[in-house]
A tleap script that builds the chain and sets N, CA, C and O, in Angstrom:
source leaprc.protein.ff14SB
mol = sequence {
  NMET PRO GLU LYS GLU SER THR GLU ILE PRO
  ILE TYR GLU LYS ILE ALA PRO GLY GLU CYS
  LEU ILE ILE SER ARG ASP LYS ASN SER ILE
  LEU ILE ALA CYS ASN LYS ASP GLY GLU ILE
  LYS LEU GLU ARG VAL SER TYR PRO LYS SER
  VAL CGLU
}
set mol.1.N position { 26.439 -20.048 -10.452 }
set mol.1.CA position { 25.164 -19.519 -11.480 }
set mol.1.C position { 25.515 -17.615 -11.352 }
set mol.1.O position { 26.112 -17.079 -10.418 }
set mol.2.N position { 24.992 -16.980 -12.464 }
set mol.2.CA position { 25.286 -15.735 -12.663 }
set mol.2.C position { 23.607 -14.546 -11.636 }
set mol.2.O position { 22.502 -14.397 -12.160 }
set mol.3.N position { 23.842 -14.196 -10.804 }
set mol.3.CA position { 22.884 -13.663 -10.897 }
set mol.3.C position { 21.913 -12.865 -11.501 }
set mol.3.O position { 22.211 -12.098 -12.416 }
set mol.4.N position { 20.375 -13.018 -10.918 }
set mol.4.CA position { 19.398 -12.823 -12.198 }
set mol.4.C position { 19.528 -11.134 -11.987 }
set mol.4.O position { 19.818 -10.756 -10.852 }
set mol.5.N position { 19.311 -10.057 -13.106 }
set mol.5.CA position { 19.322 -8.464 -12.334 }
set mol.5.C position { 17.556 -8.236 -12.274 }
set mol.5.O position { 16.596 -8.231 -13.045 }
set mol.6.N position { 17.717 -8.142 -11.504 }
set mol.6.CA position { 16.505 -7.568 -10.742 }
set mol.6.C position { 15.780 -6.299 -10.893 }
set mol.6.O position { 16.492 -5.399 -10.448 }
set mol.7.N position { 14.375 -5.740 -11.447 }
set mol.7.CA position { 13.518 -5.163 -12.476 }
set mol.7.C position { 13.156 -4.416 -11.499 }
set mol.7.O position { 13.117 -3.197 -11.664 }
set mol.8.N position { 12.730 -5.146 -9.960 }
set mol.8.CA position { 11.880 -4.391 -8.960 }
set mol.8.C position { 12.824 -3.521 -8.092 }
set mol.8.O position { 13.990 -3.893 -7.956 }
set mol.9.N position { 12.482 -2.627 -7.624 }
set mol.9.CA position { 13.435 -1.208 -6.455 }
set mol.9.C position { 12.187 -1.405 -5.534 }
set mol.9.O position { 11.061 -0.981 -5.796 }
set mol.10.N position { 12.532 -2.080 -4.464 }
set mol.10.CA position { 12.093 -1.819 -2.621 }
set mol.10.C position { 12.356 -0.231 -2.708 }
set mol.10.O position { 13.187 0.529 -3.204 }
set mol.11.N position { 11.022 -0.154 -1.843 }
set mol.11.CA position { 10.908 1.217 -1.140 }
set mol.11.C position { 10.464 0.838 0.057 }
set mol.11.O position { 9.665 -0.059 0.323 }
set mol.12.N position { 11.194 1.790 0.974 }
set mol.12.CA position { 11.122 1.488 2.582 }
set mol.12.C position { 10.978 2.869 2.849 }
set mol.12.O position { 11.837 3.742 2.724 }
set mol.13.N position { 9.383 3.022 3.368 }
set mol.13.CA position { 8.702 3.824 4.015 }
set mol.13.C position { 8.760 3.332 5.620 }
set mol.13.O position { 8.542 2.247 6.158 }
set mol.14.N position { 9.121 4.527 6.077 }
set mol.14.CA position { 8.420 4.661 7.803 }
set mol.14.C position { 6.919 5.241 7.694 }
set mol.14.O position { 6.505 5.982 6.802 }
set mol.15.N position { 6.182 4.733 8.817 }
set mol.15.CA position { 4.448 4.506 9.112 }
set mol.15.C position { 3.952 5.318 10.294 }
set mol.15.O position { 2.900 4.836 10.714 }
set mol.16.N position { 4.235 6.079 10.779 }
set mol.16.CA position { 4.282 6.378 12.592 }
set mol.16.C position { 3.018 5.535 13.031 }
set mol.16.O position { 2.078 5.650 12.244 }
set mol.17.N position { 2.846 4.905 13.865 }
set mol.17.CA position { 1.585 4.401 14.667 }
set mol.17.C position { 0.204 5.361 14.057 }
set mol.17.O position { 0.154 6.531 13.677 }
set mol.18.N position { -0.401 4.746 14.116 }
set mol.18.CA position { -1.686 5.565 13.692 }
set mol.18.C position { -1.356 6.190 12.063 }
set mol.18.O position { -1.819 7.318 11.891 }
set mol.19.N position { -1.030 5.925 11.538 }
set mol.19.CA position { -0.793 6.516 9.837 }
set mol.19.C position { -1.082 5.547 9.102 }
set mol.19.O position { -1.439 4.472 9.584 }
set mol.20.N position { -0.975 5.768 7.745 }
set mol.20.CA position { -1.519 5.593 6.902 }
set mol.20.C position { -0.854 5.824 5.697 }
set mol.20.O position { -0.666 7.018 5.467 }
set mol.21.N position { -0.259 4.693 4.490 }
set mol.21.CA position { -0.016 5.096 3.229 }
set mol.21.C position { -0.222 4.899 2.088 }
set mol.21.O position { -0.020 3.688 2.005 }
set mol.22.N position { -0.576 5.349 0.810 }
set mol.22.CA position { -1.541 4.735 -0.494 }
set mol.22.C position { -0.583 4.150 -0.952 }
set mol.22.O position { 0.471 4.773 -0.821 }
set mol.23.N position { -0.497 2.951 -1.569 }
set mol.23.CA position { 0.540 2.576 -1.852 }
set mol.23.C position { 0.057 2.016 -4.091 }
set mol.23.O position { 0.740 1.573 -5.015 }
set mol.24.N position { -1.038 2.314 -3.975 }
set mol.24.CA position { -1.529 2.363 -5.206 }
set mol.24.C position { -3.133 2.538 -5.575 }
set mol.24.O position { -4.122 2.826 -4.901 }
set mol.25.N position { -2.964 2.298 -6.647 }
set mol.25.CA position { -4.650 2.825 -7.323 }
set mol.25.C position { -4.799 2.543 -8.590 }
set mol.25.O position { -3.856 2.538 -9.381 }
set mol.26.N position { -5.811 2.322 -8.851 }
set mol.26.CA position { -6.667 1.333 -9.935 }
set mol.26.C position { -8.070 2.127 -10.374 }
set mol.26.O position { -8.365 3.207 -9.862 }
set mol.27.N position { -8.663 1.660 -11.088 }
set mol.27.CA position { -9.834 2.301 -11.488 }
set mol.27.C position { -10.969 1.946 -10.490 }
set mol.27.O position { -11.937 2.696 -10.360 }
set mol.28.N position { -10.841 0.826 -9.808 }
set mol.28.CA position { -11.768 0.867 -8.595 }
set mol.28.C position { -11.785 0.717 -7.499 }
set mol.28.O position { -12.774 0.345 -6.868 }
set mol.29.N position { -10.270 1.075 -6.855 }
set mol.29.CA position { -9.441 0.938 -5.782 }
set mol.29.C position { -8.477 1.261 -5.531 }
set mol.29.O position { -7.593 1.362 -6.381 }
set mol.30.N position { -8.312 1.520 -4.347 }
set mol.30.CA position { -6.995 1.917 -3.280 }
set mol.30.C position { -5.933 0.828 -2.835 }
set mol.30.O position { -6.608 -0.153 -2.523 }
set mol.31.N position { -5.093 0.646 -2.723 }
set mol.31.CA position { -4.181 -0.192 -1.690 }
set mol.31.C position { -3.724 0.888 -0.631 }
set mol.31.O position { -3.144 1.891 -1.047 }
set mol.32.N position { -3.980 0.713 0.832 }
set mol.32.CA position { -3.248 0.970 2.010 }
set mol.32.C position { -3.062 0.360 2.370 }
set mol.32.O position { -3.569 -0.762 2.379 }
set mol.33.N position { -1.261 1.253 3.438 }
set mol.33.CA position { -0.522 0.415 4.252 }
set mol.33.C position { -0.865 1.007 5.568 }
set mol.33.O position { -0.543 2.191 5.667 }
set mol.34.N position { -1.336 0.574 6.417 }
set mol.34.CA position { -1.557 1.284 7.887 }
set mol.34.C position { -1.057 0.513 8.795 }
set mol.34.O position { -1.052 -0.714 8.886 }
set mol.35.N position { -0.381 1.822 9.868 }
set mol.35.CA position { 0.397 0.561 10.771 }
set mol.35.C position { -0.600 1.434 12.038 }
set mol.35.O position { -0.816 2.606 12.347 }
set mol.36.N position { -1.158 -0.391 12.661 }
set mol.36.CA position { -1.545 -0.254 13.962 }
set mol.36.C position { -0.949 -0.772 14.893 }
set mol.36.O position { -0.290 -1.809 14.817 }
set mol.37.N position { -1.115 -0.123 15.833 }
set mol.37.CA position { -0.140 0.166 17.824 }
set mol.37.C position { 1.459 -0.873 17.044 }
set mol.37.O position { 1.857 -1.853 17.673 }
set mol.38.N position { 2.130 -0.481 15.769 }
set mol.38.CA position { 3.087 -1.649 15.379 }
set mol.38.C position { 3.007 -2.713 14.114 }
set mol.38.O position { 3.781 -3.218 13.301 }
set mol.39.N position { 1.786 -2.743 14.400 }
set mol.39.CA position { 1.663 -3.949 13.059 }
set mol.39.C position { 1.115 -3.472 11.546 }
set mol.39.O position { -0.103 -3.561 11.393 }
set mol.40.N position { 1.614 -3.156 10.831 }
set mol.40.CA position { 1.323 -2.994 9.540 }
set mol.40.C position { 0.133 -3.975 8.654 }
set mol.40.O position { 0.259 -5.144 8.291 }
set mol.41.N position { -0.770 -3.260 8.505 }
set mol.41.CA position { -1.503 -4.035 7.964 }
set mol.41.C position { -2.148 -3.535 6.332 }
set mol.41.O position { -2.557 -2.375 6.304 }
set mol.42.N position { -2.226 -4.128 5.353 }
set mol.42.CA position { -2.413 -3.805 4.200 }
set mol.42.C position { -3.541 -4.040 3.670 }
set mol.42.O position { -3.709 -5.229 3.398 }
set mol.43.N position { -4.647 -3.137 3.341 }
set mol.43.CA position { -6.357 -3.204 2.349 }
set mol.43.C position { -6.390 -2.569 1.572 }
set mol.43.O position { -5.912 -1.436 1.524 }
set mol.44.N position { -7.133 -3.304 0.527 }
set mol.44.CA position { -7.822 -2.494 -0.775 }
set mol.44.C position { -9.284 -1.980 -0.108 }
set mol.44.O position { -10.030 -2.593 0.656 }
set mol.45.N position { -9.401 -0.770 -0.620 }
set mol.45.CA position { -10.802 0.140 -0.442 }
set mol.45.C position { -11.212 0.007 -1.430 }
set mol.45.O position { -10.267 -0.075 -2.214 }
set mol.46.N position { -12.240 -0.082 -1.987 }
set mol.46.CA position { -12.901 0.513 -3.329 }
set mol.46.C position { -13.590 1.744 -2.726 }
set mol.46.O position { -13.995 2.101 -1.620 }
set mol.47.N position { -13.542 2.153 -3.789 }
set mol.47.CA position { -14.110 4.174 -4.131 }
set mol.47.C position { -15.511 3.836 -3.319 }
set mol.47.O position { -16.003 2.826 -2.817 }
set mol.48.N position { -15.943 5.428 -3.479 }
set mol.48.CA position { -17.687 4.999 -2.651 }
set mol.48.C position { -18.429 5.118 -4.605 }
set mol.48.O position { -17.983 5.624 -5.635 }
set mol.49.N position { -19.661 4.379 -4.277 }
set mol.49.CA position { -20.451 3.909 -4.964 }
set mol.49.C position { -20.774 6.346 -5.119 }
set mol.49.O position { -20.761 7.172 -4.206 }
set mol.50.N position { -20.996 6.555 -6.658 }
set mol.50.CA position { -21.647 7.784 -6.408 }
set mol.50.C position { -23.107 8.108 -6.939 }
set mol.50.O position { -23.474 7.910 -8.097 }
set mol.51.N position { -23.891 8.642 -5.908 }
set mol.51.CA position { -25.309 8.668 -5.347 }
set mol.51.C position { -26.198 9.518 -6.805 }
set mol.51.O position { -26.110 10.746 -6.816 }
set mol.52.N position { -26.794 9.018 -7.656 }
set mol.52.CA position { -27.329 10.248 -7.970 }
set mol.52.C position { -29.181 10.793 -7.797 }
set mol.52.O position { -29.522 11.932 -8.117 }
savepdb mol mol.pdb
quit
């Protein structure tokens, strides 16, 4: 069987211990990856609500 052509391109970034990288954002939140002592944690963070 022929291999399917992938449309996704992997991105390799090194994140130093204690650093975070913004992966994506939308209208409600951002997705971040943080290196916590050698373990990568993904977290979605909501934008703060504005105070009127």
